[in-house]
VOPAGU-2260 file (C-alpha; in pm, 1 decimal, decimal comma):
REM VOPAGU-2260
SITE   aa  ch    i         X         Y         Z
SITE  MET   A    0    -530,9   24897,8   -3380,4
SITE  LYS   A    1    -793,5   24628,2   -3433,6
SITE  ASP   A    2    -858,7   24394,6   -3136,6
SITE  PHE   A    3    -623,4   24599,9   -2915,4
SITE  ILE   A    4    -851,0   24556,3   -2614,5
SITE  ILE   A    5    -882,1   24182,1   -2549,3
SITE  SER   A    6    -715,8   23998,9   -2837,2
SITE  GLU   A    7    -482,6   23817,5   -2598,0
SITE  SER   A    8    -785,6   23682,9   -2405,7
SITE  LYS   A    9    -925,8   23469,0   -2688,6
SITE  ASN   A   10   -1025,8   23112,3   -2590,8
SITE  LYS   A   11    -963,8   23185,6   -2222,6
SITE  GLU   A   12   -1203,3   23113,1   -1939,6
SITE  ALA   A   13   -1361,5   23413,5   -1769,9
SITE  VAL   A   14   -1580,2   23494,6   -1470,1
SITE  LEU   A   15   -1864,8   23746,9   -1493,9
SITE  VAL   A   16   -1968,7   24004,1   -1235,2
SITE  GLY   A   17   -2294,5   24199,5   -1200,1
SITE  LEU   A   18   -2471,7   24413,3    -939,7
SITE  ILE   A   19   -2826,1   24391,0    -805,7
SITE  THR   A   20   -2906,9   24756,0    -732,4
SITE  GLN   A   21   -3217,9   24962,8    -663,1
SITE  GLY   A   22   -3262,1   25011,3   -1037,5
SITE  GLN   A   23   -3194,4   24648,8   -1136,1
SITE  LYS   A   24   -3392,3   24356,7    -994,7
SITE  GLU   A   25   -3240,7   24013,4    -941,2
SITE  ASP   A   26   -3413,9   23849,8   -1240,5
SITE  GLN   A   27   -3305,5   24141,1   -1461,9
SITE  VAL   A   28   -2943,7   24103,0   -1353,3
SITE  LYS   A   29   -2960,7   23729,7   -1425,5
SITE  GLU   A   30   -3080,1   23805,1   -1777,3
SITE  TYR   A   31   -2811,5   24073,9   -1821,8
SITE  LEU   A   32   -2544,8   23825,6   -1715,5
SITE  ASP   A   33   -2685,7   23565,1   -1955,7
SITE  GLU   A   34   -2647,8   23824,0   -2230,3
SITE  LEU   A   35   -2296,6   23908,1   -2106,1
SITE  ALA   A   36   -2215,1   23536,3   -2126,8
SITE  PHE   A   37   -2338,0   23534,6   -2488,7
SITE  LEU   A   38   -2118,8   23839,8   -2558,3
SITE  THR   A   39   -1823,8   23661,1   -2395,8
SITE  GLU   A   40   -1873,8   23355,9   -2618,7
SITE  THR   A   41   -1908,0   23578,8   -2925,8
SITE  ALA   A   42   -1571,7   23734,4   -2833,4
SITE  GLY   A   43   -1413,6   23387,4   -2825,7
SITE  MET   A   44   -1393,1   23329,6   -2450,1
SITE  VAL   A   45   -1562,6   23079,3   -2220,8
SITE  PRO   A   46   -1775,8   23211,1   -1930,1
SITE  VAL   A   47   -1746,6   22966,2   -1638,8
SITE  LYS   A   48   -1910,2   23139,1   -1341,0
SITE  SER   A   49   -2116,9   23447,2   -1256,5
SITE  PHE   A   50   -2089,9   23650,4    -936,2
SITE  THR   A   51   -2357,9   23895,2    -818,7
SITE  GLN   A   52   -2383,5   24125,8    -519,8
SITE  ARG   A   53   -2671,9   24330,8    -384,0
SITE  LEU   A   54   -2567,3   24694,7    -333,2
SITE  ASP   A   55   -2753,9   25025,3    -344,1
SITE  TYR   A   56   -2499,1   25149,9    -597,2
SITE  ALA   A   57   -2163,5   25041,9    -739,6
SITE  ASN   A   58   -1860,8   25086,4    -513,0
SITE  PRO   A   59   -1675,1   25385,3    -666,8
SITE  VAL   A   60   -1339,9   25224,2    -579,1
SITE  THR   A   61   -1382,4   24853,1    -660,1
SITE  PHE   A   62   -1735,1   24827,8    -813,5
SITE  VAL   A   63   -1824,8   24541,6    -572,8
SITE  GLY   A   64   -1752,6   24526,8    -200,2
SITE  THR   A   65   -1411,0   24416,3     -70,7
SITE  GLY   A   66   -1554,3   24088,9      61,4
SITE  LYS   A   67   -1706,1   23997,9    -275,0
SITE  LEU   A   68   -1383,7   24097,6    -449,5
SITE  GLN   A   69   -1192,0   23859,5    -220,5
SITE  GLU   A   70   -1441,1   23580,4    -300,1
SITE  ILE   A   71   -1387,9   23637,3    -674,0
SITE  LYS   A   72   -1010,4   23638,3    -623,9
SITE  GLU   A   73   -1012,9   23306,8    -435,6
SITE  TYR   A   74   -1227,2   23142,0    -704,1
SITE  MET   A   75   -1004,7   23269,3    -984,7
SITE  GLU   A   76    -685,0   23153,5    -809,7
SITE  LYS   A   77    -833,1   22810,9    -734,3
SITE  HIS   A   78    -941,2   22755,2   -1097,7
SITE  GLU   A   79    -647,3   22939,6   -1258,1
SITE  ILE   A   80    -866,9   23196,2   -1434,0
SITE  ASP   A   81    -714,5   23531,7   -1523,6
SITE  VAL   A   82    -997,6   23718,7   -1698,6
SITE  VAL   A   83   -1292,2   23886,4   -1521,6
SITE  ILE   A   84   -1569,3   24074,0   -1704,0
SITE  PHE   A   85   -1799,4   24329,3   -1538,5
SITE  ASP   A   86   -2150,6   24395,3   -1671,1
SITE  ASP   A   87   -2117,1   24774,3   -1651,6
SITE  GLU   A   88   -1864,1   25027,6   -1772,9
SITE  LEU   A   89   -1587,4   25069,4   -1516,0
SITE  SER   A   90   -1409,5   25394,8   -1440,9
SITE  PRO   A   91   -1029,0   25410,0   -1485,2
SITE  LYS   A   92    -998,7   25422,1   -1103,8
SITE  GLN   A   93   -1210,8   25107,9   -1060,1
SITE  ILE   A   94   -1013,7   24918,8   -1325,9
SITE  ARG   A   95    -682,8   25015,6   -1165,1
SITE  ASN   A   96    -791,6   24908,4    -814,3
SITE  ILE   A   97    -958,7   24583,4    -922,8
SITE  GLU   A   98    -660,2   24490,7   -1138,5
SITE  ALA   A   99    -420,8   24551,7    -847,4
SITE  GLU   A  100    -629,6   24329,6    -619,8
SITE  LEU   A  101    -706,4   24041,9    -858,0
SITE  GLN   A  102    -383,6   24050,0   -1061,6
SITE  ALA   A  103    -592,0   23958,2   -1366,4
SITE  LYS   A  104    -714,5   24108,4   -1691,5
SITE  ILE   A  105   -1015,5   24331,7   -1622,3
SITE  LEU   A  106   -1278,0   24389,7   -1888,2
SITE  ASP   A  107   -1607,9   24570,9   -1874,3
SITE  ARG   A  108   -1915,2   24541,7   -2095,1
SITE  THR   A  109   -1801,2   24833,4   -2310,8
SITE  SER   A  110   -1454,1   24695,2   -2388,1
SITE  LEU   A  111   -1608,7   24355,5   -2465,8
SITE  ILE   A  112   -1859,7   24499,8   -2713,8
SITE  LEU   A  113   -1589,4   24715,6   -2872,6
SITE  ASP   A  114   -1374,7   24408,9   -2933,2
SITE  ILE   A  115   -1664,9   24217,1   -3088,4
SITE  PHE   A  116   -1734,7   24512,0   -3317,2
SITE  ALA   A  117   -1365,6   24516,4   -3414,2
SITE  MET   A  118   -1381,3   24146,5   -3504,6
SITE  ARG   A  119   -1705,6   24183,5   -3700,0
SITE  ALA   A  120   -1620,7   24499,2   -3899,3
SITE  GLN   A  121   -1559,8   24415,7   -4264,9
SITE  THR   A  122   -1565,7   24739,0   -4465,3
SITE  ALA   A  123   -1325,7   25031,7   -4428,0
SITE  TYR   A  124   -1617,7   25242,5   -4304,1
SITE  ALA   A  125   -1712,7   25005,6   -4019,7
SITE  LYS   A  126   -1346,5   24954,3   -3924,6
SITE  THR   A  127   -1291,6   25329,9   -3903,6
SITE  GLN   A  128   -1601,3   25374,8   -3686,5
SITE  VAL   A  129   -1493,9   25098,1   -3447,9
SITE  GLU   A  130   -1136,5   25228,4   -3429,0
SITE  LEU   A  131   -1264,9   25575,5   -3340,8
SITE  ALA   A  132   -1481,2   25430,8   -3061,9
SITE  GLN   A  133   -1184,6   25229,8   -2932,1
SITE  TYR   A  134    -957,5   25533,9   -2912,1
SITE  GLN   A  135   -1230,7   25737,8   -2741,3
SITE  TYR   A  136   -1268,2   25458,6   -2484,7
SITE  LEU   A  137    -890,4   25434,1   -2441,3
SITE  LEU   A  138    -819,8   25807,0   -2389,0
SITE  PRO   A  139    -935,0   25846,5   -2024,4
SITE  ARG   A  140    -773,8   25512,4   -1937,8
SITE  LEU   A  141    -419,6   25594,4   -2052,7
SITE  THR   A  142    -300,2   25661,6   -1696,0
SITE  ARG   A  143    -361,8   25296,5   -1609,8
SITE  MET   A  144    -119,7   25189,2   -1882,9
SITE  TRP   A  145     169,4   25366,5   -1711,9
SITE  THR   A  146     127,4   25229,2   -1359,3
SITE  HIS   A  147     423,4   24994,2   -1424,8
SITE  LEU   A  148     649,9   25300,3   -1394,9
SITE  ASP   A  149     556,7   25326,5   -1026,6
SITE  ARG   A  150     787,5   25032,4    -955,3
SITE  GLN   A  151    1078,2   25211,9   -1120,3
SITE  ARG   A  152    1037,0   25551,3    -955,6
SITE  GLY   A  153    1199,6   25495,1    -620,0
SITE  GLY   A  154    1325,8   25828,5    -495,3
SITE  GLY   A  155    1432,1   25952,9    -835,4
SITE  ALA   A  156    1235,8   26239,8    -981,9
SITE  MET   A  157    1375,9   26163,4   -1328,5
SITE  MET   A  158    1175,3   25841,7   -1373,2
SITE  ARG   A  159     856,9   26019,9   -1262,7
SITE  GLY   A  160     919,0   26287,0   -1523,9
SITE  VAL   A  161     978,1   26024,0   -1793,3
SITE  GLY   A  162     647,8   25859,0   -1711,6
SITE  GLU   A  163     456,5   26185,3   -1721,8
SITE  THR   A  164     626,8   26283,4   -2047,8
SITE  GLN   A  165     541,9   25948,2   -2206,2
SITE  LEU   A  166     182,0   25975,1   -2084,9
SITE  GLU   A  167     144,0   26318,6   -2240,8
SITE  THR   A  168     303,7   26193,1   -2562,7
SITE  ASP   A  169      61,1   25901,4   -2581,9
SITE  ARG   A  170    -231,3   26128,3   -2499,4
SITE  ARG   A  171    -134,3   26359,9   -2783,7
SITE  ILE   A  172     -97,4   26064,3   -3023,5
SITE  VAL   A  173    -443,3   25933,8   -2929,7
SITE  LEU   A  174    -602,2   26279,5   -2965,5
SITE  ASP   A  175    -438,5   26322,3   -3308,4
SITE  LYS   A  176    -564,7   25977,7   -3410,5
SITE  ILE   A  177    -920,1   26064,3   -3298,0
SITE  SER   A  178    -911,2   26385,3   -3503,2
SITE  PHE   A  179    -778,7   26196,7   -3806,2
SITE  LEU   A  180   -1046,5   25925,1   -3781,0
SITE  LYS   A  181   -1326,1   26183,9   -3744,0
SITE  ALA   A  182   -1201,4   26355,8   -4060,2
SITE  GLU   A  183   -1190,2   26018,3   -4239,2
SITE  LEU   A  184   -1550,0   25945,0   -4138,8
SITE  LYS   A  185   -1662,9   26284,7   -4267,8
SITE  ASN   A  186   -1506,4   26206,6   -4605,3
SITE  ILE   A  187   -1674,2   25865,8   -4620,7
SITE  ASP   A  188   -2003,1   26022,9   -4505,0
SITE  ARG   A  189   -1994,9   26262,5   -4800,5
SITE  GLN   A  190   -1942,3   25969,8   -5036,6
SITE  MET   A  191   -2229,4   25773,5   -4881,9
SITE  ILE   A  192   -2464,4   26074,6   -4893,5
SITE  SER   A  193   -2383,6   26101,4   -5264,5
SITE  GLN   A  194   -2456,7   25728,1   -5310,3
SITE  ARG   A  195   -2790,8   25762,1   -5131,8
SITE  LYS   A  196   -2886,7   26055,1   -5355,7
SITE  ASN   A  197   -2806,6   25845,9   -5661,6
SITE  ARG   A  198   -3064,9   25588,9   -5554,9
SITE  GLY   A  199   -3337,0   25826,2   -5664,3
SITE  LYS   A  200   -3670,7   25860,2   -5491,8
SITE  MET   A  201   -3745,9   25492,0   -5434,9
SITE  VAL   A  202   -3928,8   25409,1   -5113,3
SITE  ARG   A  203   -3681,3   25308,3   -4841,9
SITE  VAL   A  204   -3755,0   25039,6   -4584,2
SITE  ALA   A  205   -3517,1   24963,5   -4294,1
SITE  LEU   A  206   -3499,6   24650,5   -4080,0
SITE  VAL   A  207   -3432,5   24740,6   -3716,7
SITE  GLY   A  208   -3433,4   24546,5   -3392,6
SITE  TYR   A  209   -3237,9   24402,1   -3105,1
SITE  THR   A  210   -2928,7   24203,9   -3194,9
SITE  ASN   A  211   -2979,9   23839,0   -3292,5
SITE  VAL   A  212   -3355,4   23859,2   -3358,7
SITE  GLY   A  213   -3335,5   23734,9   -3720,7
SITE  LYS   A  214   -3315,1   24057,5   -3925,8
SITE  SER   A  215   -3053,1   23920,1   -4166,1
SITE  THR   A  216   -3251,5   23598,9   -4220,0
SITE  LEU   A  217   -3557,1   23807,4   -4302,2
SITE  MET   A  218   -3344,9   24027,2   -4530,5
SITE  ASN   A  219   -3231,8   23718,6   -4722,5
SITE  LEU   A  220   -3591,8   23599,0   -4763,7
SITE  LEU   A  221   -3729,4   23932,0   -4883,7
SITE  SER   A  222   -3441,2   24024,7   -5112,7
SITE  LYS   A  223   -3351,9   23669,7   -5223,9
SITE  SER   A  224   -2991,1   23755,1   -5140,7
SITE  ASP   A  225   -2724,2   23599,6   -4920,0
SITE  VAL   A  226   -2657,3   23841,7   -4633,9
SITE  PHE   A  227   -2443,3   23687,4   -4357,2
SITE  ALA   A  228   -2667,4   23549,5   -4081,3
SITE  GLU   A  229   -2541,0   23371,4   -3771,8
SITE  ASN   A  230   -2661,9   23288,3   -3420,3
SITE  LYS   A  231   -2418,5   23533,1   -3263,2
SITE  LEU   A  232   -2450,5   23889,4   -3141,5
SITE  PHE   A  233   -2370,6   24164,7   -3393,2
SITE  ALA   A  234   -2339,2   23926,9   -3690,8
SITE  THR   A  235   -2422,8   24229,0   -3909,1
SITE  LEU   A  236   -2228,7   24554,8   -3865,2
SITE  ASP   A  237   -2220,7   24712,2   -4208,5
SITE  THR   A  238   -2555,1   24832,2   -4338,9
SITE  THR   A  239   -2661,6   24622,0   -4637,1
SITE  VAL   A  240   -2900,2   24772,2   -4892,5
SITE  ARG   A  241   -3086,0   24560,2   -5149,0
SITE  LYS   A  242   -3346,5   24636,2   -5413,9
SITE  VAL   A  243   -3659,3   24431,1   -5342,5
SITE  ILE   A  244   -3957,7   24382,3   -5576,2
SITE  ILE   A  245   -4295,4   24262,2   -5448,4
SITE  ASP   A  246   -4569,4   24231,3   -5713,2
SITE  ASN   A  247   -4383,9   24463,1   -5955,2
SITE  LEU   A  248   -4339,6   24729,5   -5683,7
SITE  PRO   A  249   -3968,1   24804,1   -5623,1
SITE  PHE   A  250   -3826,5   24951,1   -5302,4
SITE  LEU   A  251   -3493,8   24962,6   -5116,3
SITE  LEU   A  252   -3450,1   24740,2   -4810,1
SITE  SER   A  253   -3164,0   24794,2   -4562,8
SITE  ASP   A  254   -3042,3   24566,5   -4283,6
SITE  THR   A  255   -2888,6   24765,5   -3996,4
SITE  VAL   A  256   -2669,6   24680,9   -3696,7
SITE  GLY   A  257   -2860,2   24523,6   -3408,4
SITE  PHE   A  258   -2914,5   24722,5   -3089,2
SITE  ILE   A  259   -2837,9   24606,4   -2737,3
SITE  ARG   A  260   -2896,4   24737,8   -2386,3
SITE  LYS   A  261   -2609,2   24938,4   -2235,5
SITE  LEU   A  262   -2470,9   25000,4   -2585,5
SITE  PRO   A  263   -2146,0   25199,8   -2539,8
SITE  THR   A  264   -2196,6   25573,4   -2596,5
SITE  HIS   A  265   -1884,4   25590,3   -2814,7
SITE  LEU   A  266   -2029,9   25326,9   -3046,4
SITE  VAL   A  267   -2366,9   25500,2   -3075,4
SITE  GLU   A  268   -2187,2   25822,4   -3168,2
SITE  SER   A  269   -1946,7   25668,5   -3420,5
SITE  PHE   A  270   -2217,2   25451,0   -3580,7
SITE  LYS   A  271   -2474,0   25728,8   -3619,3
SITE  SER   A  272   -2364,1   25775,7   -3979,5
SITE  THR   A  273   -2424,5   25408,5   -4056,5
SITE  LEU   A  274   -2769,8   25446,9   -3905,0
SITE  ASP   A  275   -2854,2   25724,7   -4151,3
SITE  GLU   A  276   -3038,7   25445,9   -4332,8
SITE  VAL   A  277   -3278,8   25446,7   -4036,7
SITE  ARG   A  278   -3308,6   25825,7   -4041,1
SITE  GLU   A  279   -3387,0   25836,6   -4411,5
SITE  ALA   A  280   -3618,5   25535,2   -4416,5
SITE  ASP   A  281   -3984,3   25584,3   -4511,9
SITE  LEU   A  282   -4089,7   25269,1   -4326,7
SITE  LEU   A  283   -3933,9   25071,6   -4040,7
SITE  ILE   A  284   -3973,7   24697,1   -3993,8
SITE  HIS   A  285   -3904,9   24639,1   -3625,0
SITE  VAL   A  286   -3813,5   24270,8   -3584,2
SITE  VAL   A  287   -3869,5   24116,4   -3239,2
SITE  ASP   A  288   -3771,2   23772,7   -3106,2
SITE  ILE   A  289   -4104,5   23657,9   -2962,0
SITE  SER   A  290   -3935,3   23350,3   -2811,9
SITE  HIS   A  291   -3713,7   23566,0   -2586,9
SITE  ALA   A  292   -3831,8   23580,1   -2225,1
SITE  ASN   A  293   -3797,1   23959,3   -2205,4
SITE  PHE   A  294   -3884,8   24063,9   -2560,3
SITE  GLU   A  295   -4088,9   24359,8   -2428,3
SITE  GLU   A  296   -3780,3   24509,9   -2265,8
SITE  GLN   A  297   -3588,3   24457,1   -2589,8
SITE  ILE   A  298   -3861,1   24649,4   -2774,6
SITE  GLU   A  299   -3813,4   24938,0   -2529,0
SITE  VAL   A  300   -3434,5   24933,7   -2580,5
SITE  VAL   A  301   -3476,8   24952,7   -2958,6
SITE  ASN   A  302   -3739,8   25228,8   -2938,2
SITE  LYS   A  303   -3518,2   25435,3   -2707,8
SITE  THR   A  304   -3217,7   25391,8   -2940,1
SITE  LEU   A  305   -3429,5   25489,7   -3239,8
SITE  LEU   A  306   -3530,9   25809,1   -3059,6
SITE  ASP   A  307   -3163,7   25883,6   -2993,1
SITE  ILE   A  308   -3092,6   25845,1   -3365,7
SITE  ASP   A  309   -3395,9   26028,7   -3501,4
SITE  LYS   A  310   -3657,0   26219,3   -3300,6
SITE  GLU   A  311   -3911,7   26181,6   -3580,9
SITE  GLU   A  312   -4155,8   25893,3   -3542,0
SITE  LYS   A  313   -4181,8   25680,4   -3855,8
SITE  PRO   A  314   -4445,0   25434,1   -3979,8
SITE  THR   A  315   -4349,1   25097,3   -3831,9
SITE  ILE   A  316   -4449,8   24735,2   -3873,7
SITE  LEU   A  317   -4377,2   24527,4   -3563,4
SITE  VAL   A  318   -4273,0   24179,1   -3679,8
SITE  PHE   A  319   -4272,4   23915,0   -3407,5
SITE  ASN   A  320   -4025,6   23657,9   -3539,5
SITE  LYS   A  321   -3934,4   23304,5   -3424,7
SITE  VAL   A  322   -4287,3   23187,5   -3345,4
SITE  ASP   A  323   -4154,5   22835,7   -3414,1
SITE  ALA   A  324   -3923,4   22870,0   -3111,0
SITE  PHE   A  325   -4190,9   23010,5   -2876,6
SITE  THR   A  326   -4253,4   22790,6   -2571,2
SITE  TYR   A  327   -4470,0   22824,7   -2263,3
SITE  LYS   A  328   -4564,2   22621,2   -1957,8
SITE  PRO   A  329   -4943,2   22591,6   -1909,2
SITE  LYS   A  330   -5062,6   22630,5   -1550,1
SITE  ASP   A  331   -5231,5   22342,9   -1371,3
SITE  GLU   A  332   -5606,3   22385,1   -1329,1
SITE  ASP   A  333   -5574,9   22399,8    -949,7
SITE  ASP   A  334   -5288,7   22654,4    -960,5
SITE  LEU   A  335   -5438,9   22980,4    -831,3
SITE  THR   A  336   -5117,2   23185,7    -835,2
SITE  PRO   A  337   -5101,4   23479,6   -1081,5
SITE  SER   A  338   -4989,5   23391,9   -1434,4
SITE  THR   A  339   -4638,2   23483,9   -1543,7
SITE  LYS   A  340   -4490,0   23525,4   -1891,8
SITE  GLU   A  341   -4391,8   23157,8   -1881,1
SITE  ASN   A  342   -4760,8   23057,7   -1854,8
SITE  ILE   A  343   -4894,0   23266,4   -2144,8
SITE  SER   A  344   -4950,8   23100,4   -2481,6
SITE  LEU   A  345   -4878,6   23262,2   -2818,4
SITE  GLU   A  346   -5253,3   23286,1   -2887,0
SITE  GLU   A  347   -5303,8   23476,0   -2559,9
SITE  LEU   A  348   -5017,0   23709,5   -2644,6
SITE  GLU   A  349   -5170,0   23783,7   -2983,0
SITE  LYS   A  350   -5494,6   23884,3   -2808,8
SITE  SER   A  351   -5316,2   24116,0   -2562,5
SITE  TRP   A  352   -5193,8   24470,9   -2632,8
SITE  MET   A  353   -5056,2   24342,5   -2962,8
SITE  HIS   A  354   -5407,3   24286,0   -3092,4
SITE  LYS   A  355   -5478,3   24659,5   -3063,8
SITE  MET   A  356   -5197,5   24728,1   -3313,4
SITE  ALA   A  357   -5403,9   24569,7   -3593,5
SITE  ASP   A  358   -5216,7   24610,7   -3923,1
SITE  ASP   A  359   -4903,5   24734,4   -3744,3
SITE  CYS   A  360   -4821,1   24389,4   -3609,2
SITE  ILE   A  361   -4764,1   24038,0   -3750,5
SITE  PHE   A  362   -4631,7   23702,6   -3621,1
SITE  ILE   A  363   -4391,5   23503,1   -3839,0
SITE  SER   A  364   -4100,7   23261,6   -3853,3
SITE  ALA   A  365   -3838,9   23378,4   -4103,9
SITE  LYS   A  366   -3653,3   23051,2   -4061,2
SITE  ASN   A  367   -3953,5   22832,5   -4149,1
SITE  LYS   A  368   -4136,7   23090,8   -4366,5
SITE  ILE   A  369   -4442,0   23079,9   -4139,8
SITE  ASN   A  370   -4686,7   23361,2   -4233,6
SITE  PHE   A  371   -4424,0   23499,2   -4471,1
SITE  ASP   A  372   -4667,7   23564,9   -4758,4
SITE  ASN   A  373   -4888,8   23771,1   -4527,4
SITE  LEU   A  374   -4585,8   23975,2   -4425,0
SITE  LYS   A  375   -4497,9   24042,5   -4790,0
SITE  GLU   A  376   -4857,3   24150,1   -4852,3
SITE  LYS   A  377   -4846,6   24384,9   -4552,3
SITE  ILE   A  378   -4515,4   24540,1   -4663,7
SITE  TYR   A  379   -4648,6   24575,7   -5018,6
SITE  GLY   A  380   -4954,4   24764,8   -4894,9
SITE  ARG   A  381   -4748,7   25004,6   -4684,3
SITE  VAL   A  382   -4489,0   25069,4   -4955,4
SITE  LYS   A  383   -4765,1   25120,5   -5214,9
SITE  ASP   A  384   -4935,3   25384,0   -4994,4
SITE  ILE   A  385   -4605,2   25571,3   -4952,1
SITE  HIS   A  386   -4530,9   25544,4   -5325,2
SITE  ILE   A  387   -4874,4   25675,4   -5427,7
SITE  ALA   A  388   -4846,4   25965,6   -5180,3
SITE  ARG   A  389   -4513,8   26052,6   -5343,4
SITE  TYR   A  390   -4625,3   25986,4   -5702,6
SITE  PRO   A  391   -5006,6   26034,6   -5715,7
SITE  TYR   A  392   -5015,9   25980,7   -6092,2
SITE  ASN   A  393   -4909,9   25616,3   -6037,2
SITE  ASP   A  394   -5233,5   25537,8   -5852,4
SITE  PHE   A  395   -5408,7   25452,6   -6181,1
SITE  LEU   A  396   -5135,9   25199,6   -6266,9
SITE  PHE   A  397   -5172,9   25027,6   -5930,2
SITE  GLN   A  398   -5550,1   25007,3   -5967,6
SITE  LYS   A  399   -5511,3   24854,2   -6311,9
SITE  TYR   A  400   -5252,3   24604,5   -6184,3
SITE  ASP   A  401   -5472,4   24506,1   -5885,8
SITE  GLN   A  402   -5768,0   24449,0   -6123,2
SITE  GLU   A  403   -5558,2   24222,1   -6344,9
SITE  GLU   A  404   -5444,7   24026,7   -6039,4
SITE  GLU   A  405   -5803,9   23970,5   -5924,7
SITE  GLU   A  406   -5906,2   23854,4   -6273,1
């Protein structure tokens, strides 16, 4: 079942399509399409051109207007491109109509992310979760797979009956597969719950954040391990847990899957079990890419996803990573126009709303170990407080250890 969505599209060129609507401004859509291009590259394809259209809302029949669809068709025919990717989830009706018009392979953001997850999944648990999400995505789209029977129907009712029978058969197979996979996940969940119980009452810390912000690099630094880290989206799918010791204080550190805007609902549902590490964490380390132009929006996406996973607010350290990659363009002295994000220096950012967060916020570079010792000290302090609250009788030992350190 793996890679059943776009495996035949690998290494192909693709065009991207997005909408500028009342809820999405032009600069937002540009950023979304840049992210879609990154997703496309991660999936092994080459994005060559982006198309946008300004509409109040998506066309329920063809997503974009007929004129824009014709423009896309002409470009694709001229450059012999047969893959088009839309930046929103398309309905089965939209896919069917667009496919008939463009005579090309139609993908949406959801199918693209599902395929990347399928490629990245390593363990049986992650593979089962992705496969479940794929089948749930496929179920309402089965009718589209049988449109080829329309050409064979003619005036004969028998062919129509065969098509409907086959559709029902496939639907039943998919439903049975979904039930089987859900049962499999429940079994694995029970095993993982048992494993978590066996870890004892150690303090648990979870790394969370938008995809590709440097969580795995930070995990490797803190745990002195070798977790896979790569400059691609969703490099980490399976939750990795390591025992970390800072100044003789042990705790468990987990690296979780990165979040992303417009994350497919099916994936959020099927990966909720994996994100139990977030639910059960005593402390969250929210890693942010400070060099990203819209890091504040990424923070909002992560916070919203965290609320979907667990309604309980947890102690959090906001770690602004990649300070070494931060760039800005100072304004000329005679430039009286309002400042934008591009004109604000890192020092000015640190004095903004972030300054009010005090001990809840720190600026680092995991890659170059900038301010890394201060981060370790901050994590140590937070973990120690949680540990003492849980085991008050250990407070004396910490005081003694701190005295020895000072001496």
